[in-house]
C-alpha positions in Angstrom: -58.6 -25.3 68.1 -56.6 -27.6 65.9 -53.0 -28.3 66.7 -52.0 -25.9 63.7 -54.5 -23.2 64.8 -52.9 -23.3 68.4 -49.4 -23.3 66.8 -50.3 -20.3 64.4 -51.8 -18.2 67.3 -48.7 -18.8 69.3 -46.6 -17.6 66.6 -48.7 -14.6 66.1 -48.4 -13.8 69.8 -45.0 -14.5 70.4 -42.9 -14.2 66.9 -39.7 -15.9 66.6 -40.0 -17.9 70.0 -41.1 -21.5 70.0 -43.7 -22.5 72.8 -41.1 -23.3 75.5 -41.7 -21.6 78.6 -38.0 -20.8 79.4 -37.5 -19.3 76.2 -40.1 -16.4 76.7 -38.2 -14.3 79.0 -35.2 -14.0 76.8 -37.0 -13.1 73.8 -39.5 -10.6 75.5 -37.9 -9.6 78.5 -39.6 -6.0 78.1 -42.7 -7.9 79.4 -41.4 -10.3 81.7 -41.4 -10.4 85.5 -40.1 -13.1 87.7 -41.5 -13.8 91.3 -40.0 -15.9 93.6 -42.1 -18.6 95.5 -40.6 -18.4 99.0 -39.1 -15.6 101.1 -35.5 -15.0 100.8 -35.6 -16.6 97.4 -35.6 -19.9 98.9 -35.6 -22.5 96.1 -37.6 -25.5 97.4 -40.1 -26.0 100.3 -39.3 -28.0 103.2 -42.7 -28.4 104.8 -46.4 -27.7 104.6 -46.1 -24.4 105.8 -43.8 -23.5 103.1 -45.9 -25.3 100.2 -48.8 -23.1 101.5 -46.7 -20.1 100.9 -45.9 -21.4 97.4 -49.3 -22.2 96.4 -50.5 -18.9 97.7 -48.0 -16.8 95.6 -48.7 -18.8 92.5 -52.6 -18.8 92.9 -52.6 -15.0 93.9 -50.9 -14.0 90.7 -52.7 -16.6 88.5 -55.9 -15.3 89.8 -55.0 -11.6 89.1 -54.2 -12.6 85.4 -57.2 -15.1 84.7 -60.0 -14.3 87.3 -63.3 -15.2 85.3 -61.5 -16.5 82.3 -60.8 -19.8 80.6 -57.2 -21.0 80.7 -54.9 -23.0 78.7 -52.7 -25.5 80.7 -49.6 -26.5 78.9 -47.4 -29.5 80.1 -44.5 -31.2 78.5 -42.7 -34.7 78.0 -39.6 -35.4 76.3 -38.2 -37.8 73.8 -35.6 -38.5 71.1 -38.4 -38.9 68.3 -40.4 -35.9 66.8 -43.7 -37.5 67.7 -44.5 -38.1 71.3 -44.8 -41.5 73.1 -48.1 -42.1 74.9 -48.8 -39.7 77.8 -47.8 -41.2 80.9 -50.5 -41.7 83.5 -48.5 -39.2 86.0 -48.7 -36.6 83.2 -52.5 -37.2 82.6 -53.1 -37.0 86.3 -51.4 -33.5 86.4 -53.2 -32.3 83.5 -56.6 -34.1 82.9 -57.9 -34.2 79.5 -54.7 -32.8 78.0 -54.3 -33.5 74.1 -51.2 -33.4 72.2 -50.3 -29.8 70.7 -46.8 -30.0 69.2 -43.6 -31.1 69.4 -40.5 -28.8 69.2 -36.5 -29.2 69.2 -35.6 -28.9 72.8 -32.4 -27.3 71.7 -32.5 -25.8 68.2 -28.6 -25.3 68.0 -28.2 -29.1 68.5 -27.2 -30.6 65.2 -25.8 -34.2 66.4 -28.7 -36.8 65.9 -27.4 -38.5 69.0 -28.2 -35.7 71.1 -31.5 -34.1 69.6 -34.3 -34.3 71.8 -38.0 -32.8 71.4 -40.3 -31.3 73.8 -43.8 -32.7 73.4 -46.5 -30.1 74.5 -50.0 -31.1 75.8 -52.9 -28.7 76.3 -56.2 -28.7 78.1 -58.8 -26.0 78.5 -60.4 -25.2 81.7 -62.2 -22.3 83.5 -59.7 -20.7 85.9 -60.3 -20.8 89.6 -57.7 -20.6 92.5 -56.4 -24.2 93.4 -57.4 -25.6 89.8 -53.9 -26.8 89.3 -52.4 -27.1 92.7 -51.1 -30.6 92.0 -49.2 -29.1 89.1 -47.9 -26.1 90.8 -46.8 -28.4 93.4 -45.1 -30.6 91.0 -43.4 -27.5 89.5 -42.3 -26.4 92.7 -40.6 -29.7 93.3 -39.0 -29.7 89.9 -41.0 -32.9 88.9 -42.8 -31.0 86.0 -41.2 -28.7 83.7 -41.9 -26.3 81.1 -45.5 -25.7 82.6 -47.5 -22.8 81.3 -50.8 -21.6 82.4 -52.1 -19.1 79.6 -55.0 -17.1 78.3 -56.8 -18.5 75.6 -54.9 -15.9 73.1 -51.5 -16.6 74.8 -51.3 -13.0 75.3 -50.7 -13.8 79.2 -48.4 -16.6 80.4 -47.6 -17.8 83.8 -44.5 -20.3 83.9 -44.1 -21.9 87.3 -41.0 -23.7 88.2 -38.9 -24.7 91.1 -38.3 -21.2 93.1 -40.8 -19.1 91.5 -42.7 -18.1 88.3 -42.1 -16.3 85.1 -45.0 -14.1 83.9 -45.3 -12.5 80.6 -47.9 -9.9 79.9 -49.3 -8.1 76.8 -47.7 -4.8 77.7 -44.7 -3.4 79.8 -47.2 -1.2 81.7 -49.2 -4.3 82.8 -45.9 -6.0 83.6 -45.0 -3.1 85.9 -48.3 -2.9 87.7 -48.2 -6.9 88.6 -44.5 -6.2 89.8 -45.5 -3.3 92.0 -48.5 -5.4 93.3 -46.0 -8.0 94.5 -42.8 -6.1 95.0 -41.9 -8.3 98.1 -41.8 -11.4 95.9 -39.3 -9.9 93.5 -35.5 -11.1 93.3 -32.8 -8.5 94.4 -30.5 -9.7 91.6 -30.3 -6.8 89.2 -31.6 -8.6 86.2 -34.5 -9.7 88.1 -33.6 -13.4 87.9 
């Protein structure tokens, strides 16, 4: 798909919401659930045993969402220019074959040109299998990769791993509720689900 086709598909699926992972839960909270990646809502893994738990939780949910399908892997970089600089070697290693998709203002309310930054999104398409993006998931868990999304080809299912857990958005509230019940032990005790 072309850059414009991908952007058009995103706008149809998530109207009024830029393709920034952290904005979806605010705009579409009725289809959102958050899972914590470690027991006790611990944010960062300290050892291999905890990394195994993090990767198990991420991959379990991802496999439930995408088993037997192709996925889009969306990663990001930032700059102060509306077009991206070249893709860094590290970024390319975390999302092989990624190609530029689009750039969006990181904060649409910022008006001072000195403080305007852009998020540059890159996307790759691959057949899903558990372990496919473990290096990327580990980087997200370590807070060294940001605004990562693993999505369906139609963008109707979004998995956004971050340091401490993952936000998942689904096509319906019912699907969200089923997934939430399947992994109730991984939910936050916060009344808003955060």
